[in-house]
C-alpha positions in Angstrom: 54.2 178.9 28.2 54.3 182.4 28.9 51.1 184.7 29.6 49.6 184.9 26.5 49.2 181.1 25.8 47.9 180.7 29.2 45.2 183.2 29.3 44.0 181.9 25.8 43.8 178.7 27.9 41.5 180.7 30.3 39.2 182.1 27.5 38.8 179.4 26.0 37.5 177.8 29.2 35.1 180.5 29.2 33.2 179.3 26.9 32.8 175.9 27.4 32.1 176.6 30.5 29.8 179.3 29.7 30.6 181.8 31.6 31.2 184.3 29.2 27.8 183.7 28.1 26.2 184.3 31.3 28.4 187.4 31.9 27.3 189.1 29.4 23.5 187.6 28.8 23.1 189.6 32.1 25.0 192.4 31.4 22.8 193.0 28.0 19.2 192.9 29.5 19.5 194.7 32.4 21.9 197.1 30.1 19.0 197.1 27.7 15.9 196.9 30.4 16.8 199.5 33.0 15.8 202.8 30.3 12.3 201.0 29.6 11.9 200.1 33.1 12.5 203.8 33.9 10.1 205.1 31.0 7.4 202.4 31.5 6.7 201.6 35.5 5.0 204.9 36.3 2.9 204.4 33.3 2.1 200.6 34.5 1.4 202.0 37.6 -1.3 204.4 36.1 -2.7 201.4 34.6 -3.4 199.0 37.5 -7.5 199.2 38.1 -8.6 200.8 41.4 -6.1 203.5 41.8 -7.5 206.6 42.8 -6.9 209.6 40.7 -5.2 211.6 43.3 -2.8 208.6 43.9 -1.9 208.4 40.4 -0.9 212.4 40.6 1.7 211.6 43.1 3.6 209.4 40.0 6.5 211.4 38.4 7.2 211.6 35.0 10.3 209.8 34.5 13.5 211.6 33.3 17.0 210.3 32.8 17.6 210.5 35.8 15.8 207.7 36.6 17.1 206.1 33.7 20.4 206.1 34.9 18.9 205.5 38.7 18.0 202.1 37.8 20.7 201.1 35.2 22.8 201.9 38.1 21.1 200.3 40.7 20.8 196.6 38.6 24.0 197.0 37.6 25.7 197.2 41.3 23.0 193.9 42.3 23.4 191.7 40.0 27.1 192.7 38.7 28.4 192.7 42.0 27.2 188.9 42.5 28.4 187.7 38.9 31.8 189.1 39.9 31.9 186.8 43.2 29.7 184.0 41.6 31.9 183.9 38.3 35.4 184.1 40.3 34.6 181.8 43.6 35.1 178.9 41.9 37.7 179.1 39.1 40.9 178.1 41.3 39.3 176.0 44.3 37.5 173.9 41.6 41.0 173.0 40.0 42.6 171.8 42.8 39.4 169.6 44.3 39.7 167.7 40.8 43.6 167.8 40.7 43.4 169.8 37.4 45.9 172.7 39.1 48.7 170.1 39.5 48.5 168.2 36.3 48.9 171.8 34.4 51.3 173.6 36.9 53.4 170.3 35.8 54.1 172.6 32.8 56.6 175.5 32.4 53.6 177.5 34.1 54.3 179.3 36.9 51.5 179.4 39.7 51.3 183.5 39.6 51.1 183.2 35.4 48.5 180.4 36.7 46.5 183.1 38.4 46.7 186.2 37.0 45.1 184.5 33.7 42.8 183.7 35.0 41.5 187.3 36.5 42.2 188.7 33.3 40.4 185.7 31.4 37.6 186.9 34.1 38.4 190.8 33.3 38.0 191.2 29.1 34.8 188.6 30.0 33.4 191.5 32.3 34.4 194.4 30.4 33.4 193.0 26.9 30.0 192.4 28.2 29.5 195.4 30.0 30.4 197.6 26.9 28.0 196.0 25.1 25.2 196.5 28.1 25.8 200.4 28.4 25.5 200.6 25.0 22.6 199.3 24.6 21.2 201.7 27.6 22.8 204.5 26.2 21.0 204.2 22.8 17.3 203.1 24.6 18.1 205.7 27.1 18.7 208.0 23.9 15.0 206.6 21.9 12.8 206.8 25.6 14.3 209.8 27.5 17.2 212.5 25.8 20.8 211.8 24.9 23.5 211.7 27.0 26.9 212.7 26.9 29.5 209.8 26.7 32.4 211.2 28.3 30.4 211.1 31.4 28.8 207.8 30.2 32.1 205.9 29.8 33.3 207.1 33.1 30.4 205.4 34.5 30.6 202.7 33.1 34.1 202.8 34.0 34.3 203.2 37.9 31.8 200.4 37.7 34.3 197.9 36.6 36.0 199.0 39.2 33.9 197.7 41.9 33.6 194.6 40.6 37.4 193.9 39.8 37.4 194.5 43.1 35.1 191.6 44.3 36.6 189.5 41.6 39.5 190.0 43.3 38.5 189.2 46.4 36.6 186.2 45.5 39.6 185.0 43.7 41.9 185.4 47.1 39.3 183.5 48.7 38.9 180.4 45.9 43.0 180.6 46.4 43.0 180.0 49.9 40.1 177.5 50.1 40.5 174.0 50.1 36.6 173.4 49.1 34.0 174.9 47.4 31.8 175.2 50.2 34.8 177.2 52.3 35.4 179.3 48.7 31.5 180.4 48.4 31.6 181.7 52.0 34.9 183.3 51.7 33.0 185.4 48.6 30.4 186.4 50.3 32.1 186.9 53.2 34.0 189.6 51.0 30.7 191.6 50.0 29.6 191.2 53.9 32.6 193.1 55.5 32.9 195.7 52.8 29.4 196.4 52.0 29.0 196.6 55.9 31.9 199.3 56.3 30.7 201.4 53.3 27.8 201.3 55.0 29.1 203.5 57.5 29.4 207.0 57.5 32.0 209.0 56.6 34.1 206.1 56.4 32.2 205.0 53.5 33.3 207.4 51.0 36.2 205.7 50.8 34.9 202.2 50.1 34.3 200.4 46.3 30.5 201.2 47.1 31.0 205.4 46.4 31.8 204.6 43.9 28.8 204.4 41.9 27.5 207.7 43.6 29.8 209.7 41.9 29.2 208.1 38.2 26.2 208.7 38.4 26.8 212.9 39.5 29.6 212.9 36.4 26.2 211.4 34.0 23.7 213.8 35.7 26.3 216.8 36.0 26.7 216.6 39.5 30.0 218.0 40.7 30.4 214.7 43.3 33.7 213.1 43.1 35.3 210.1 45.0 38.9 210.0 44.2 39.7 208.6 47.5 37.5 205.5 46.8 39.0 205.3 43.9 42.6 204.6 44.8 41.5 202.4 47.6 39.3 200.5 45.4 43.2 199.9 43.3 44.7 199.5 46.0 42.2 196.6 47.2 42.7 195.0 43.4 46.9 194.6 43.7 46.6 193.3 47.3 44.2 190.7 46.9 46.2 189.9 43.5 49.4 190.1 45.6 47.8 188.3 48.2 46.6 185.4 46.4 49.7 185.0 44.2 52.3 184.7 47.3 49.0 182.6 48.9 49.3 180.1 46.0 53.0 179.9 46.0 52.9 178.1 49.3 50.2 176.2 48.4 50.2 172.5 48.0 48.0 171.6 45.4 
């Protein structure tokens, strides 16, 4: 059974378990709402009864930068959580139910089994993020002004790389774990470690979280770059997938 056949099976599983629908719904909701939140939140605050007029003067007029900041904030928080939640059980649950052992009795390599799962989740995130980005771009155009497509696509591509980092680490944790509880713990441990190190000065410039600020700089015509963070992020993805395949080859399922 080749990779394409296993990949199709995983895509069908995405539909049956509603993973694809959940990712798409969350991404599209935040993609559409982010420009609106940036536009109307100051107006809503000004409309609160009892707010002195002097304080209202401090509410700045929202701009494209606010819309992009809201979009990046929402997607960075909920996109990373989705990457962990949607991936952390994909292997360990099949091991617990015994379906992995049944499936691997067919002519399917364990590497193909894992990579097909990762590829199907990647497709779900790519499609969902593309629709969310289209909605965000359109509402930013309506409520503010048009933004250049090239930098905006680059921003979303960089965000996707960050999501893939956490998906790969979560897949590794799900492969290592013998129970769903352990897989959950390992997934969120990766979030704490990567996020904690990324918050450190200087060192954080080389970690995935740095890609969000680079993407924002691209859209807002800044000069900020973070090539080392991109290469290290891609390296983490490859290393996590390789480690997952090596661990899975040696496991009894």
